[in-house]
PyMOL commands that place a pseudoatom at each C-alpha (Angstrom):
pseudoatom trace, name=CA, resn=MET, resi=1, chain=A, elem=C, hetatm=0, pos=[-10.581, 6.536, 12.947]
pseudoatom trace, name=CA, resn=VAL, resi=2, chain=A, elem=C, hetatm=0, pos=[-14.392, 6.525, 11.646]
pseudoatom trace, name=CA, resn=VAL, resi=3, chain=A, elem=C, hetatm=0, pos=[-15.492, 4.169, 8.250]
pseudoatom trace, name=CA, resn=GLY, resi=4, chain=A, elem=C, hetatm=0, pos=[-15.690, 7.019, 5.476]
pseudoatom trace, name=CA, resn=ASP, resi=5, chain=A, elem=C, hetatm=0, pos=[-12.139, 8.622, 6.070]
pseudoatom trace, name=CA, resn=VAL, resi=6, chain=A, elem=C, hetatm=0, pos=[-9.597, 9.086, 4.022]
pseudoatom trace, name=CA, resn=VAL, resi=7, chain=A, elem=C, hetatm=0, pos=[-5.914, 7.436, 4.727]
pseudoatom trace, name=CA, resn=ASN, resi=8, chain=A, elem=C, hetatm=0, pos=[-2.703, 8.547, 2.571]
pseudoatom trace, name=CA, resn=ASP, resi=9, chain=A, elem=C, hetatm=0, pos=[1.217, 8.664, 2.895]
pseudoatom trace, name=CA, resn=VAL, resi=10, chain=A, elem=C, hetatm=0, pos=[3.653, 10.236, 1.227]
pseudoatom trace, name=CA, resn=GLY, resi=11, chain=A, elem=C, hetatm=0, pos=[7.073, 7.851, 1.482]
pseudoatom trace, name=CA, resn=VAL, resi=12, chain=A, elem=C, hetatm=0, pos=[10.616, 8.995, 0.913]
pseudoatom trace, name=CA, resn=ILE, resi=13, chain=A, elem=C, hetatm=0, pos=[13.378, 7.648, -1.387]
pseudoatom trace, name=CA, resn=GLY, resi=14, chain=A, elem=C, hetatm=0, pos=[15.255, 4.502, 0.509]
pseudoatom trace, name=CA, resn=VAL, resi=15, chain=A, elem=C, hetatm=0, pos=[11.811, 4.031, 3.013]
pseudoatom trace, name=CA, resn=THR, resi=16, chain=A, elem=C, hetatm=0, pos=[9.510, 1.268, 2.939]
pseudoatom trace, name=CA, resn=LEU, resi=17, chain=A, elem=C, hetatm=0, pos=[6.497, 3.058, 3.516]
pseudoatom trace, name=CA, resn=THR, resi=18, chain=A, elem=C, hetatm=0, pos=[4.524, 0.127, 5.360]
pseudoatom trace, name=CA, resn=PHE, resi=19, chain=A, elem=C, hetatm=0, pos=[0.099, 0.532, 6.998]
pseudoatom trace, name=CA, resn=GLN, resi=20, chain=A, elem=C, hetatm=0, pos=[-0.612, -1.191, 8.819]
pseudoatom trace, name=CA, resn=PRO, resi=21, chain=A, elem=C, hetatm=0, pos=[-4.729, -0.346, 10.153]
pseudoatom trace, name=CA, resn=ALA, resi=22, chain=A, elem=C, hetatm=0, pos=[-5.672, -0.939, 13.552]
pseudoatom trace, name=CA, resn=LEU, resi=23, chain=A, elem=C, hetatm=0, pos=[-7.408, -4.063, 14.560]
pseudoatom trace, name=CA, resn=GLY, resi=24, chain=A, elem=C, hetatm=0, pos=[-11.009, -4.617, 13.785]
pseudoatom trace, name=CA, resn=VAL, resi=25, chain=A, elem=C, hetatm=0, pos=[-10.173, -1.987, 10.707]
pseudoatom trace, name=CA, resn=SER, resi=26, chain=A, elem=C, hetatm=0, pos=[-10.138, -2.678, 6.982]
pseudoatom trace, name=CA, resn=ILE, resi=27, chain=A, elem=C, hetatm=0, pos=[-8.960, 0.182, 4.923]
pseudoatom trace, name=CA, resn=MET, resi=28, chain=A, elem=C, hetatm=0, pos=[-9.502, -0.093, 0.780]
pseudoatom trace, name=CA, resn=ILE, resi=29, chain=A, elem=C, hetatm=0, pos=[-6.363, 0.812, -0.684]
pseudoatom trace, name=CA, resn=SER, resi=30, chain=A, elem=C, hetatm=0, pos=[-7.810, 2.907, -3.994]
pseudoatom trace, name=CA, resn=VAL, resi=31, chain=A, elem=C, hetatm=0, pos=[-3.779, 4.377, -5.029]
pseudoatom trace, name=CA, resn=ALA, resi=32, chain=A, elem=C, hetatm=0, pos=[-0.302, 2.896, -4.155]
pseudoatom trace, name=CA, resn=GLN, resi=33, chain=A, elem=C, hetatm=0, pos=[2.313, 4.082, -6.167]
pseudoatom trace, name=CA, resn=ASN, resi=34, chain=A, elem=C, hetatm=0, pos=[6.156, 3.944, -6.907]
pseudoatom trace, name=CA, resn=TYR, resi=35, chain=A, elem=C, hetatm=0, pos=[7.543, 3.430, -9.902]
pseudoatom trace, name=CA, resn=SER, resi=36, chain=A, elem=C, hetatm=0, pos=[10.566, 0.955, -10.050]
pseudoatom trace, name=CA, resn=ASN, resi=37, chain=A, elem=C, hetatm=0, pos=[9.647, -0.589, -7.075]
pseudoatom trace, name=CA, resn=PHE, resi=38, chain=A, elem=C, hetatm=0, pos=[8.116, -3.552, -5.349]
pseudoatom trace, name=CA, resn=ILE, resi=39, chain=A, elem=C, hetatm=0, pos=[4.177, -2.616, -4.021]
pseudoatom trace, name=CA, resn=GLN, resi=40, chain=A, elem=C, hetatm=0, pos=[3.660, -5.700, -1.964]
pseudoatom trace, name=CA, resn=ILE, resi=41, chain=A, elem=C, hetatm=0, pos=[0.705, -7.396, 0.961]
pseudoatom trace, name=CA, resn=THR, resi=42, chain=A, elem=C, hetatm=0, pos=[2.802, -8.567, 3.432]
pseudoatom trace, name=CA, resn=ASP, resi=43, chain=A, elem=C, hetatm=0, pos=[1.662, -10.231, 6.852]
pseudoatom trace, name=CA, resn=GLY, resi=44, chain=A, elem=C, hetatm=0, pos=[4.284, -9.185, 8.447]
pseudoatom trace, name=CA, resn=VAL, resi=45, chain=A, elem=C, hetatm=0, pos=[6.277, -12.909, 7.974]
pseudoatom trace, name=CA, resn=ASN, resi=46, chain=A, elem=C, hetatm=0, pos=[5.357, -13.754, 3.755]
pseudoatom trace, name=CA, resn=THR, resi=47, chain=A, elem=C, hetatm=0, pos=[5.112, -11.795, 1.823]
pseudoatom trace, name=CA, resn=GLY, resi=48, chain=A, elem=C, hetatm=0, pos=[3.003, -11.524, -1.664]
pseudoatom trace, name=CA, resn=VAL, resi=49, chain=A, elem=C, hetatm=0, pos=[4.417, -8.628, -4.518]
pseudoatom trace, name=CA, resn=LEU, resi=50, chain=A, elem=C, hetatm=0, pos=[1.079, -7.066, -6.255]
pseudoatom trace, name=CA, resn=TYR, resi=51, chain=A, elem=C, hetatm=0, pos=[2.934, -5.221, -8.578]
pseudoatom trace, name=CA, resn=HIS, resi=52, chain=A, elem=C, hetatm=0, pos=[7.234, -4.847, -9.560]
pseudoatom trace, name=CA, resn=GLY, resi=53, chain=A, elem=C, hetatm=0, pos=[8.412, -2.304, -11.408]
pseudoatom trace, name=CA, resn=THR, resi=54, chain=A, elem=C, hetatm=0, pos=[11.318, -3.901, -13.470]
pseudoatom trace, name=CA, resn=GLN, resi=55, chain=A, elem=C, hetatm=0, pos=[8.184, -5.360, -15.516]
pseudoatom trace, name=CA, resn=GLY, resi=56, chain=A, elem=C, hetatm=0, pos=[6.908, -2.799, -16.435]
pseudoatom trace, name=CA, resn=TYR, resi=57, chain=A, elem=C, hetatm=0, pos=[4.080, -0.048, -16.515]
pseudoatom trace, name=CA, resn=VAL, resi=58, chain=A, elem=C, hetatm=0, pos=[0.580, -0.722, -14.338]
pseudoatom trace, name=CA, resn=ASP, resi=59, chain=A, elem=C, hetatm=0, pos=[-1.512, 1.050, -13.229]
pseudoatom trace, name=CA, resn=THR, resi=60, chain=A, elem=C, hetatm=0, pos=[-1.506, 1.105, -10.414]
pseudoatom trace, name=CA, resn=ALA, resi=61, chain=A, elem=C, hetatm=0, pos=[-3.645, 4.544, -9.645]
pseudoatom trace, name=CA, resn=ASN, resi=62, chain=A, elem=C, hetatm=0, pos=[-7.268, 2.370, -10.129]
pseudoatom trace, name=CA, resn=VAL, resi=63, chain=A, elem=C, hetatm=0, pos=[-7.268, -0.038, -8.257]
pseudoatom trace, name=CA, resn=LYS, resi=64, chain=A, elem=C, hetatm=0, pos=[-9.640, -2.132, -5.017]
pseudoatom trace, name=CA, resn=ILE, resi=65, chain=A, elem=C, hetatm=0, pos=[-6.561, -3.618, -2.765]
pseudoatom trace, name=CA, resn=MET, resi=66, chain=A, elem=C, hetatm=0, pos=[-8.369, -5.002, 0.726]
pseudoatom trace, name=CA, resn=ILE, resi=67, chain=A, elem=C, hetatm=0, pos=[-6.349, -4.442, 3.807]
pseudoatom trace, name=CA, resn=ASN, resi=68, chain=A, elem=C, hetatm=0, pos=[-6.293, -4.466, 7.429]
pseudoatom trace, name=CA, resn=ASN, resi=69, chain=A, elem=C, hetatm=0, pos=[-4.727, -5.388, 11.065]
pseudoatom trace, name=CA, resn=THR, resi=70, chain=A, elem=C, hetatm=0, pos=[-3.634, -9.219, 9.434]
pseudoatom trace, name=CA, resn=ASN, resi=71, chain=A, elem=C, hetatm=0, pos=[-2.600, -8.988, 6.400]
pseudoatom trace, name=CA, resn=TYR, resi=72, chain=A, elem=C, hetatm=0, pos=[-1.436, -5.123, 5.385]
pseudoatom trace, name=CA, resn=LEU, resi=73, chain=A, elem=C, hetatm=0, pos=[0.156, -3.030, 2.682]
pseudoatom trace, name=CA, resn=SER, resi=74, chain=A, elem=C, hetatm=0, pos=[3.835, -2.373, 2.368]
pseudoatom trace, name=CA, resn=ILE, resi=75, chain=A, elem=C, hetatm=0, pos=[5.905, 0.071, -0.539]
pseudoatom trace, name=CA, resn=LEU, resi=76, chain=A, elem=C, hetatm=0, pos=[9.378, -0.829, -0.834]
pseudoatom trace, name=CA, resn=SER, resi=77, chain=A, elem=C, hetatm=0, pos=[11.000, 2.741, -1.891]
pseudoatom trace, name=CA, resn=ALA, resi=78, chain=A, elem=C, hetatm=0, pos=[15.030, 1.617, -3.091]
pseudoatom trace, name=CA, resn=ALA, resi=79, chain=A, elem=C, hetatm=0, pos=[14.517, 4.346, -6.023]
pseudoatom trace, name=CA, resn=ASP, resi=80, chain=A, elem=C, hetatm=0, pos=[11.898, 6.273, -5.739]
pseudoatom trace, name=CA, resn=SER, resi=81, chain=A, elem=C, hetatm=0, pos=[9.404, 7.712, -3.711]
pseudoatom trace, name=CA, resn=SER, resi=82, chain=A, elem=C, hetatm=0, pos=[6.025, 6.236, -2.694]
pseudoatom trace, name=CA, resn=VAL, resi=83, chain=A, elem=C, hetatm=0, pos=[2.505, 7.200, -2.250]
pseudoatom trace, name=CA, resn=TYR, resi=84, chain=A, elem=C, hetatm=0, pos=[-1.099, 5.503, -1.284]
pseudoatom trace, name=CA, resn=THR, resi=85, chain=A, elem=C, hetatm=0, pos=[-4.794, 6.648, -0.815]
pseudoatom trace, name=CA, resn=GLY, resi=86, chain=A, elem=C, hetatm=0, pos=[-7.735, 5.122, 0.286]
pseudoatom trace, name=CA, resn=ILE, resi=87, chain=A, elem=C, hetatm=0, pos=[-10.643, 5.401, 2.480]
pseudoatom trace, name=CA, resn=GLN, resi=88, chain=A, elem=C, hetatm=0, pos=[-11.368, 2.999, 5.627]
pseudoatom trace, name=CA, resn=ILE, resi=89, chain=A, elem=C, hetatm=0, pos=[-15.077, 0.874, 5.082]
pseudoatom trace, name=CA, resn=GLN, resi=90, chain=A, elem=C, hetatm=0, pos=[-15.320, -0.974, 8.433]
for i in range(1, 90): cmd.bond("trace and resi %d" % i, "trace and resi %d" % (i + 1))
show_as sticks, trace
zoom trace
């Protein structure tokens, strides 16, 4: 992958969608969607919740979430499928 490449994935119901870029790569996530579950940043041990669906509707289709190999994206998917898209920035 090179700077400017688009990254995205669609997960299935019941499977956590995790995206951890390669070492030295940084990604800006611009869309992260899951209607009823957690969208999180994790380092593999500690986790911070960015969004939880039961808190009501939040527009996660227009975000700027920076991730890398150390702190990366995790979307829990118990009741809905998940999706993210972004672009490599480093």
